[in-house]
GULOTI-861000 format. One record per residue: x, y, z of N, C-alpha, C in turn. Coordinates in pm, whole numbers, padded with zeros to 5 digits, always signed. Layout:
XYZXYZXYZ;...
END
This chain:
-06879-05685-08533-06992-05768-08565-07016-05754-08720;-07044-05862-08786-07079-05852-08928-07235-05832-08945;-07271-05790-09064-07411-05750-09087-07505-05872-09080;-07456-05986-09128-07537-06103-09121-07573-06141-08975;-07470-06142-08892-07498-06171-08751-07586-06070-08686;-07564-05945-08715-07655-05840-08668-07795-05865-08707;-07818-05890-08834-07957-05919-08886-08023-06032-08814;-07946-06143-08793-08001-06263-08724-08031-06230-08574;-07940-06164-08509-07950-06137-08365-08064-06034-08336;-08067-05936-08426-08170-05832-08407-08307-05883-08427;-08319-05985-08502-08448-06047-08527-08512-06113-08400;-08417-06156-08309-08467-06206-08183-08543-06112-08101;-08535-05980-08126-08607-05880-08049-08725-05822-08123;-08757-05880-08243-08865-05825-08326-08997-05864-08258;-09065-05775-08194-09197-05790-08133-09296-05693-08189;-09350-05727-08300-09455-05641-08357-09560-05728-08428;-09677-05666-08454-09782-05747-08512-09740-05813-08646;-09769-05938-08652-09741-06016-08776-09597-06016-08820;-09505-06013-08723-09364-06016-08761-09341-06140-08849;-09274-06112-08957-09252-06223-09053-09340-06202-09175;-09441-06115-09169-09532-06096-09280-09585-05948-09280;-09501-05855-09230-09550-05722-09206-09437-05621-09237;-09411-05590-09362-09308-05492-09394-09355-05343-09357;-09480-05322-09333-09528-05186-09309-09475-05138-09166;-09488-05230-09070-09446-05190-08935-09296-05143-08932;-09203-05215-08980-09069-05167-08974-09037-05048-09066;-09114-05035-09177-09102-04917-09265-09145-04792-09179;-09256-04798-09113-09302-04684-09031-09202-04655-08922;-09156-04766-08855-09057-04738-08752-08925-04675-08800;-08883-04720-08919-08766-04651-08981-08785-04503-09003;-08904-04474-09052-08936-04328-09070-08930-04252-08944;-08994-04308-08836-08992-04242-08706-08856-04225-08648;-08778-04333-08646-08636-04325-08595-08544-04232-08676;-08563-04233-08810-08482-04138-08889-08519-04000-08856;-08647-03973-08834-08690-03847-08793-08631-03797-08661;-08614-03886-08569-08555-03857-08444-08410-03813-08459;-08343-03889-08552-08199-03855-08580-08195-03709-08642;-08285-03681-08737-08287-03560-08807-08314-03448-08707;-08407-03470-08613-08449-03367-08520-08330-03334-08424;-08255-03436-08378-08143-03408-08294-08039-03326-08370;-08013-03366-08494-07910-03292-08577-07957-03144-08600;-08087-03130-08626-08143-02997-08651-08124-02904-08526;-08137-02965-08411-08124-02890-08286-07978-02852-08263;-07880-02935-08312-07746-02898-08298-07719-02774-08376;-07779-02766-08499-07760-02641-08584-07830-02525-08520;-07950-02547-08465-08022-02434-08410-07969-02387-08275;-07943-02480-08186-07903-02452-08046-07760-02460-08012;-07676-02524-08091-07540-02550-08049-07436-02497-08151;-07486-02413-08253-07397-02363-08353-07326-02471-08428;-07388-02589-08445-07332-02701-08524-07229-02782-08447;-07220-02764-08322-07114-02838-08246-07169-02965-08183;-07111-03077-08214-07151-03201-08164-07051-03239-08048;-07109-03259-07931-07022-03297-07814-07039-03442-07795;-06959-03506-07704-06958-03646-07685-07091-03702-07641;-07161-03626-07554-07293-03674-07508-07391-03684-07622;-07389-03579-07712-07485-03584-07820-07443-03697-07921;-07319-03715-07942-07273-03829-08028-07323-03962-07965;-07319-03982-07840-07370-04099-07773-07518-04117-07798;-07598-04002-07784-07739-03999-07806-07767-04044-07954;-07694-03986-08048-07710-04017-08186-07669-04158-08217;-07576-04211-08147-07532-04355-08166-07655-04446-08132;-07719-04415-08024-07841-04499-07990-07952-04483-08093;-07979-04359-08137-08083-04340-08238-08047-04411-08369;-07922-04398-08409-07876-04468-08530-07886-04617-08518;-07867-04666-08398-07883-04813-08379-08028-04855-08396;-08122-04766-08353-08266-04796-08376-08294-04787-08524;-08235-04697-08601-08252-04689-08747-08197-04824-08811;-08085-04863-08762-08022-04990-08817-08117-05112-08791;-08170-05110-08667-08262-05220-08626-08379-05230-08727;-08439-05115-08749-08556-05114-08839-08525-05144-08985;-08402-05110-09031-08356-05145-09163-08339-05298-09170;-08274-05355-09057-08256-05500-09060-08395-05576-09060;-08487-05523-08985-08623-05589-08982-08691-05575-09118;-08682-05464-09186-08742-05450-09308-08672-05540-09418;-08544-05548-09404-08474-05641-09496-08524-05789-09474;-08533-05828-09348-08581-05958-09320-08726-05978-09373;-08813-05879-09354-08949-05893-09400-08959-05912-09550;-08861-05846-09619-08860-05849-09768-08778-05962-09824;-08720-06045-09731-08640-06157-09780-08503-06119-09831;-08460-06002-09788-08325-05952-09830-08222-05964-09718;-08096-05986-09757-07996-05986-09652-07941-05840-09638;-07922-05802-09519-07861-05669-09486-07726-05657-09557;-07654-05764-09555-07522-05757-09621-07533-05738-09770;-07625-05804-09836-07643-05790-09981-07694-05646-10009;-07775-05592-09927-07820-05454-09942-07697-05352-09939;-07613-05376-09837-07494-05295-09825-07398-05305-09933;-07375-05423-09986-07290-05452-10103-07346-05386-10223;-07473-05410-10250-07535-05340-10361-07522-05192-10364;-07535-05139-10240-07527-04988-10230-07389-04943-10265;-07284-05011-10215-07150-04968-10244-07118-04987-10398;-07174-05094-10453-07150-05112-10602-07220-04996-10677;-07338-04968-10641-07412-04859-10703-07333-04723-10695;-07285-04693-10575-07219-04569-10556-07081-04571-10631;-07014-04680-10637-06888-04691-10705-06913-04668-10864;-07020-04724-10912-07050-04711-11050-07085-04564-11081;-07160-04498-10995-07193-04356-11015-07067-04274-11013;-06982-04297-10915-06850-04225-10910-06774-04242-11033;-06763-04371-11085-06679-04394-11200-06738-04324-11335;-06874-04309-11332-06937-04242-11441-06960-04096-11413;-06908-04042-11307-06922-03905-11267-07063-03857-11254;-07149-03941-11204-07291-03905-11178-07328-03927-11034;-07236-03911-10944-07262-03936-10804-07363-03831-10754;-07350-03707-10806-07449-03603-10771-07560-03607-10877;-07670-03546-10842-07780-03548-10942-07902-03623-10873;-07997-03651-10956-08118-03720-10903-08152-03841-11000;-08231-03928-10949-08277-04045-11023-08219-04170-10957;-08305-04266-10936-08259-04387-10863-08160-04471-10944;-08184-04470-11083-08102-04560-11169-08007-04482-11255;-07947-04376-11208-07857-04297-11291-07718-04361-11303;
END
C-alpha cells in the first residue's frame, strides 16, 4: 500500500470531535500511542533482557499501526500529505548525512 492510499483510507475511520478542524486530538493520540510503543520496548529491556520474540513484534506492529494512523490524521488536519512528509524527511536526512551532521541537535542543522 502506498502512503497516499493509506492516508485516504485511514481517514474513513476518523471519529473524533471536530474531525477536519481539530489537530489537537490526533496530536494527543500520537503522544499516547507513541508512549505505548515506548513502554512495551522499555519492558523488553527490563523483563526480557532485550529479546524481542514474534508475539511481541506482533504487538508492536499493532501499536505502530496506531502511531501511523494518528500521524496520518494529523497530516490531514494540517493539510499535508503523508507522502510529502515522508519524502521531505528522507531529503532532510540525506542532506544531513551528506554534510556529516546526521548526529547532533537542532531542527534545521
